[in-house]
C-alpha positions in Angstrom: 36.1 11.4 -39.4 32.9 9.2 -40.4 32.4 8.4 -36.7 32.6 12.4 -35.7 30.2 13.0 -38.3 27.9 10.4 -37.0 27.9 11.6 -33.7 27.3 15.2 -34.9 24.4 13.9 -36.7 22.9 12.1 -33.7 23.3 15.2 -31.8 21.3 17.3 -34.1 18.6 14.5 -34.2 18.7 14.3 -30.4 17.5 18.2 -30.6 13.8 16.6 -30.8 11.8 15.8 -27.8 13.4 13.2 -25.3 10.2 11.2 -24.8 6.7 11.1 -25.4 4.8 8.5 -27.4 2.9 6.7 -24.5 1.0 8.5 -21.6 1.7 7.1 -18.0 -2.0 7.1 -17.2 -2.9 4.7 -19.9 0.1 2.5 -19.2 -0.9 2.5 -15.7 -4.4 1.6 -16.4 -3.0 -1.6 -18.4 -0.4 -2.5 -15.7 -3.4 -2.7 -13.3 -5.5 -4.7 -15.4 -3.1 -7.4 -16.1 -1.5 -7.7 -12.6 -2.4 -11.1 -11.6 -1.9 -10.5 -7.8 -5.0 -7.9 -8.1 -7.2 -10.6 -10.0 -6.4 -13.1 -7.1 -7.2 -10.6 -4.7 -10.4 -9.9 -6.5 -11.6 -13.7 -6.5 -10.4 -13.9 -2.8 -12.8 -11.0 -1.8 -15.5 -12.5 -3.7 -14.9 -15.7 -2.2 -15.1 -14.3 1.2 -18.2 -12.3 0.7 -19.9 -15.7 0.0 -18.3 -17.2 3.1 -20.1 -14.3 5.2 -23.2 -14.9 3.7 -23.0 -18.6 4.5 -21.9 -17.6 8.1 -25.1 -15.4 8.6 -27.5 -18.1 7.2 -26.0 -20.7 9.7 -26.2 -18.3 12.6 -29.6 -17.2 11.7 -31.6 -20.4 11.7 -31.5 -24.0 10.9 -34.3 -26.6 9.7 -33.7 -30.2 9.7 -35.9 -33.2 8.9 -34.9 -36.7 9.7 -36.7 -40.0 8.9 -34.8 -41.9 11.4 -33.9 -45.5 11.3 -36.3 -47.5 9.0 -36.6 -51.0 9.4 -38.3 -53.4 7.2 -39.0 -57.2 8.3 -41.0 -59.9 6.8 -42.1 -63.2 7.5 -42.6 -64.2 3.8 -46.4 -63.3 3.8 -46.3 -60.1 5.6 -44.3 -57.1 5.8 -43.5 -54.8 8.9 -42.1 -51.2 8.7 -41.0 -49.1 11.5 -39.3 -45.7 11.7 -39.0 -42.6 13.7 -39.3 -39.3 11.9 -38.6 -35.9 13.4 -38.6 -32.3 12.4 -36.7 -29.5 14.3 -36.1 -25.7 13.7 -33.4 -23.9 15.6 -33.0 -20.2 16.2 -29.2 -19.8 17.8 -29.5 -16.2 18.0 -32.5 -16.6 20.2 -31.0 -18.4 23.3 -30.6 -21.5 21.1 -34.5 -21.9 20.8 -35.5 -25.1 19.2 -39.0 -26.1 18.0 -39.4 -29.8 17.5 -41.7 -32.9 16.5 -41.1 -36.5 16.6 -43.0 -39.7 16.5 -42.7 -43.4 16.4 -44.5 -45.1 13.3 -45.3 -48.6 13.0 -47.1 -50.3 10.0 -48.1 -53.8 9.2 -50.3 -55.0 6.4 -52.8 -56.6 8.9 -53.1 -53.8 11.6 -52.3 -50.8 9.4 -50.3 -47.8 10.7 -49.8 -47.3 14.6 -48.3 -44.1 15.7 -47.2 -43.6 19.3 -45.1 -41.1 21.2 -46.3 -38.2 18.9 -44.2 -35.4 20.5 -44.3 -31.7 20.1 -41.3 -30.0 22.4 -39.4 -26.6 22.7 -36.1 -26.2 24.3 -33.9 -23.0 25.2 -31.0 -22.0 27.0 -31.6 -20.7 30.5 -28.2 -19.6 30.9 -25.3 -19.7 28.3 -23.0 -17.6 26.5 -24.1 -18.9 23.0 -25.4 -15.6 22.0 -21.8 -13.8 22.7 -20.2 -16.8 20.8 -22.5 -16.2 17.8 -21.5 -12.4 18.0 -17.8 -13.6 18.1 -18.4 -15.5 15.1 -20.3 -12.7 13.1 -17.6 -10.1 13.8 -14.8 -12.6 12.8 -16.6 -13.2 9.6 -17.1 -9.8 9.0 -13.7 -8.9 9.6 -12.5 -11.6 7.3 -14.6 -9.6 4.5 -13.1 -6.4 5.8 -9.4 -7.7 5.3 -10.1 -9.3 1.9 -11.2 -5.5 0.9 -8.3 -4.2 2.4 -5.9 -6.8 0.7 -7.6 -5.7 -2.7 -7.2 -2.1 -1.8 -3.5 -2.5 -0.9 -3.0 -4.8 -4.0 -3.9 -2.2 -6.4 -1.7 0.4 -4.4 1.3 -2.2 -4.6 0.8 -2.5 -8.3 0.8 1.0 -8.7 4.0 1.3 -6.9 5.5 -1.4 -8.6 4.5 0.1 -11.9 6.4 3.4 -10.8 9.3 1.7 -9.6 9.9 -0.1 -13.1 9.1 3.2 -15.0 11.7 4.9 -12.6 14.5 2.2 -13.6 13.8 3.2 -17.4 14.4 6.7 -16.8 17.3 5.8 -14.8 18.7 3.7 -17.8 17.9 6.4 -20.2 19.6 8.8 -18.4 22.7 6.7 -18.2 22.6 6.2 -22.3 22.7 10.2 -22.3 25.6 10.3 -20.1 27.3 7.6 -21.8 26.9 8.8 -25.1 27.9 12.4 -24.2 31.1 10.6 -22.4 31.7 8.5 -25.8 31.5 11.9 -27.8 34.1 13.7 -25.8 36.5 10.5 -25.9 35.8 10.5 -29.6 37.1 14.0 -29.8 40.1 13.4 -27.9 40.9 10.4 -30.0 40.5 12.4 -33.2 42.9 15.0 -31.7 45.4 12.3 -31.0 45.3 11.0 -34.6 45.6 14.6 -35.8 48.8 15.1 -34.0 50.0 12.2 -35.8 50.6 9.6 -33.1 50.9 6.0 -34.7 48.4 3.3 -34.1 50.8 1.0 -31.9 51.7 3.8 -29.9 50.8 3.9 -25.9 48.6 7.2 -26.0 46.8 6.2 -29.2 45.9 2.9 -27.8 44.6 4.5 -24.5 42.5 6.8 -26.3 41.2 4.2 -28.7 40.4 2.0 -25.9 38.4 4.7 -24.2 36.4 5.1 -27.3 35.9 1.3 -27.7 34.8 1.2 -24.1 32.4 4.0 -24.4 30.8 2.3 -27.5 30.2 -0.8 -25.5 28.8 0.8 -22.5 26.4 2.9 -24.8 25.4 -0.7 -26.6 25.0 -2.4 -23.2 22.7 0.6 -21.8 20.6 0.6 -24.9 20.2 -3.0 -25.1 19.1 -3.3 -21.5 16.7 -0.3 -21.9 15.2 -2.2 -24.7 14.9 -5.5 -22.8 13.3 -3.6 -19.8 11.0 -1.9 -22.1 9.5 -4.9 -23.9 9.1 -6.5 -20.4 7.4 -3.4 -19.1 5.2 -2.8 -22.3 3.8 -6.5 -21.8 2.9 -6.0 -18.4 1.0 -2.8 -19.7 -0.8 -5.0 -22.1 1.1 -3.3 -25.0 3.2 -5.2 -27.8 6.6 -3.3 -28.1 8.5 -4.0 -31.4 10.1 -0.9 -31.8 14.0 -0.2 -31.8 13.8 3.2 -30.0 12.9 2.8 -26.2 13.5 6.4 -25.4 10.7 7.3 -27.8 8.3 4.9 -26.1 8.7 6.3 -22.5 6.2 9.0 -21.2 7.4 12.4 -21.2 5.5 13.1 -18.1 3.9 11.5 -15.1 1.1 12.6 -13.0 1.7 15.2 -10.7 0.9 14.9 -6.9 0.9 16.8 -3.5 2.8 14.8 -1.0 0.7 12.6 1.3 1.2 14.0 4.9 1.7 10.8 7.1 0.5 12.9 10.0 -2.6 13.4 8.3 -3.6 9.9 9.2 -5.1 8.7 12.4 -2.5 6.7 14.9 -5.4 4.3 15.3 -5.5 3.5 11.6 -1.7 2.6 11.8 -2.0 -1.0 10.3 -0.1 -2.7 12.8 -1.8 -0.7 15.7 -5.3 -1.5 14.2 -4.5 -5.3 14.0 -3.0 -5.7 17.3 -5.9 -3.8 18.6 -8.4 -5.8 17.0 -6.8 -9.1 17.8 -6.8 -8.2 21.5 -10.7 -7.0 21.3 -11.8 -10.2 19.3 -9.9 -12.5 21.7 -11.2 -10.7 24.8 -14.7 -11.2 23.7 -14.0 -14.9 22.6 -12.5 -15.8 26.1 -15.5 -13.8 27.8 -17.7 -15.9 25.6 -16.3 -19.2 26.9 -19.0 -20.0 29.3 -18.2 -22.5 32.3 -21.8 -23.1 33.0 -24.7 -23.9 30.6 -28.3 -24.4 31.7 -30.9 -25.7 29.2 -34.6 -25.9 29.8 -37.0 -28.1 27.5 -40.8 -28.6 27.6 -43.2 -30.3 25.3 -46.4 -32.4 24.8 -46.5 -36.0 24.2 -49.5 -37.9 22.5 -49.8 -41.5 23.6 -46.7 -41.7 25.4 -45.6 -45.4 25.5 -44.4 -44.9 28.9 -47.5 -44.0 30.7 -50.1 -45.3 28.1 -51.2 -41.6 28.0 -50.9 -38.3 26.9 -47.9 -36.4 28.9 -46.7 -33.1 29.6 -43.0 -33.1 29.7 -40.4 -30.8 31.4 -36.8 -31.0 31.7 -33.5 -29.3 32.4 -29.8 -30.1 31.7 -26.7 -28.4 33.3 -23.0 -28.5 31.9 -20.3 -27.2 33.9 -17.4 -27.3 31.8 -14.9 -26.0 34.5 -15.7 -29.4 36.5 -16.4 -31.7 33.8 -19.7 -32.0 35.5 -22.9 -32.9 33.3 -26.6 -33.4 34.8 -30.1 -33.6 33.6 -33.5 -34.5 34.8 -36.9 -34.5 33.6 -40.4 -35.5 34.6 -43.6 -36.5 32.4 -47.1 -35.9 33.9 -49.5 -38.3 32.4 -53.1 -36.9 31.1 -56.2 -38.6 30.4 -55.9 -41.3 32.8 -57.0 -42.3 36.8 -53.4 -43.3 37.8 -51.4 -40.0 38.0 -48.1 -41.4 38.5 -45.3 -39.1 36.6 -42.6 -40.6 35.0 -39.0 -39.2 36.3 -35.8 -39.2 34.3 -32.1 -38.1 35.7 -28.7 -38.4 34.7 -25.2 -37.6 36.0 -21.7 -37.9 34.6 -18.5 -36.4 35.9 -14.9 -36.4 34.2 -12.1 -35.0 36.5 -9.6 -34.0 33.6 -11.4 -30.6 32.9 -11.4 -29.9 36.5 -7.7 -30.3 36.8 -7.1 -28.3 33.4 -9.5 -25.2 34.4 -6.7 -23.4 36.4 -4.1 -24.0 33.7 -6.8 -22.7 31.0 -7.4 -19.6 32.8 -3.7 -18.8 33.4 -3.2 -19.4 29.7 -5.9 -16.7 29.0 -4.5 -14.3 31.3 -1.0 -14.7 29.4 -2.6 -14.4 26.1 -4.4 -10.9 26.9 -1.0 -10.0 28.4 1.0 -10.9 25.0 -1.7 -9.2 23.2 -1.4 -6.0 25.0 2.5 -6.3 24.6 1.7 -6.4 20.9 -0.4 -3.3 20.8 2.9 -1.4 22.7 5.3 -2.9 20.2 2.9 -1.5 17.1 2.8 1.9 18.9 6.8 2.0 18.9 6.9 1.0 15.4 4.4 3.9 14.6 6.8 6.4 16.0 9.6 5.1 14.1 7.8 5.0 10.8 6.5 8.7 11.3 10.2 9.8 11.9 11.6 7.7 8.9 8.5 9.0 6.5 9.1 12.6 7.4 12.8 12.1 6.6 12.3 10.4 3.4 9.9 13.1 2.2 12.2 16.0 3.1 15.0 14.3 1.0 12.8 13.6 -2.0 11.9 17.4 -1.8 15.3 18.5 -1.3 16.3 16.6 -4.4 13.6 17.7 -6.6 14.4 21.3 -5.4 18.1 21.0 -6.4 17.4 19.2 -9.6 14.9 21.7 -10.7 17.1 24.7 -10.1 19.8 22.6 -12.2 17.5 21.9 -14.9 16.6 25.6 -14.9 20.4 26.6 -14.9 21.1 24.2 -18.0 18.0 25.2 -19.9 19.6 28.8 -19.9 22.9 27.4 -20.5 22.0 25.3 -23.5 20.3 28.0 -25.0 23.1 30.2 -24.6 25.8 27.6 -26.1 23.4 26.9 -29.0 23.4 30.7 -29.9 27.1 30.9 -29.3 27.8 27.7 -31.1 25.9 29.2 -34.2 27.7 32.3 -33.8 31.2 30.2 -33.7 31.9 31.4 -30.3 32.0 27.8 -28.7 32.7 24.4 -29.8 30.2 21.8 -30.7 31.6 19.7 -27.7 30.7 22.4 -25.3 27.2 23.1 -26.8 26.6 19.3 -26.6 27.7 18.8 -23.1 25.3 21.6 -21.9 22.5 20.0 -24.0 23.4 16.5 -22.4 23.2 17.9 -19.0 19.8 19.8 -19.6 18.5 16.3 -20.9 19.8 14.5 -17.9 18.4 16.9 -15.3 15.1 16.6 -17.3 15.1 13.0 -16.6 16.2 13.3 -12.9 13.1 15.8 -12.5 10.9 13.0 -13.9 12.5 10.3 -11.6 12.0 12.7 -8.7 8.0 13.0 -9.5 7.9 9.3 -9.7 9.9 8.9 -6.2 7.0 11.3 -5.0 4.3 8.9 -6.2 6.2 5.8 -4.8 6.5 7.7 -1.4 2.8 8.3 -1.3 1.8 4.5 -2.2 4.3 3.5 0.4 2.7 6.0 2.9 -0.8 4.6 2.2 0.0 1.1 2.8 1.2 2.0 6.4 -2.5 2.8 7.1 -5.9 1.3 6.8 -8.3 3.5 4.6 -11.7 2.1 5.0 -13.3 5.2 3.9 -11.7 4.6 0.3 -12.9 1.0 0.1 -16.3 1.9 -1.2 -14.6 3.0 -4.5 -13.1 -0.6 -5.2 -16.3 -2.6 -4.5 
């Protein structure tokens, strides 16, 4: 009878509130703060912002100063130094506009410094698609920042989902303990009845009843140990040290109430797979269009004391690159000034490689195939969207149905437990009947908590299906 008395004592104690020492919101905040993936995604976003800043600087302008090759010679008494310094400012976004200056400098101890070929020049793309290429680079860089922001945003949602998934598992284990203890109580009563009837310890009926009790005790202990283990792990993830021996009291008695997220409230274009496939086709199309076959550059400058003419010269030049045929050509002319002999200096060059010409047609076909594949990816994403909409709506309907039926059952068992308690105190029902009603009430309390968590998890999973850029400012 000692065991029966112990169970009665447990039953009286179990009339206290089932959960309640921790708040779900506080645990969630600690869980998010300790999530290593969130920290990693935060660092990744910061790095991507820096990469974007570097890209903007590189595409904006570039300034370069060079000394050229410095040559120092000596005959034992006198030294000679020569070098060709230059400076250049490039503005890629202004059709590759480049402003530069250069000179040839010679110095010896006897004659001093002699500077020739002092030149000021400017070059610019007369025809190219460099501006389009820079635009593609800018868009890709900004997209990388956006994707890093989205990754962090989804990382927080995923961490929240993992938190509620683990909490749901704890509640499920707690519910198993309640059911197992109720079964154990019933088996103990049956065993006491067998003994009261005088069955000897070695009889089959006695041993069967005893084994049910022993098995029930083992099941209860296993579930309790499992709940303790899970709770310690869960608490550590929330940044809390749990050293108690009553995990049930540690668990929150409620979770945040939430309205169901309507999957149809999101724009179809925001569906992650559709948005990504559409963007990929868009940026790749820009990139393919920016792949110019012909580039024409123009250059103009002024050279002081040009060594080719022994006079100042005005310099003009142009170059052409035809990628589709592997043809490169350049030509230039320098007109001497301040001299009686007006003989311009002409320069030109030509190169040709047949390989690009042979590959040009293949490259064009590959571009067409790539575009076709990207459009197929968009169509595939749209099919996935339709499937996901049906799945989400069906899942939400199931969650709402379970919640409704569990709430109805909880309401029924609350009334039944209250009636059974009154009847038990009046002697009309047994302790077993009263305890069974109380256990069912507690079980459905936990099932309703689990239903609330399932809705929170559903909301998180639904959000993860879509791009929610309007929410990003909140996490910057």
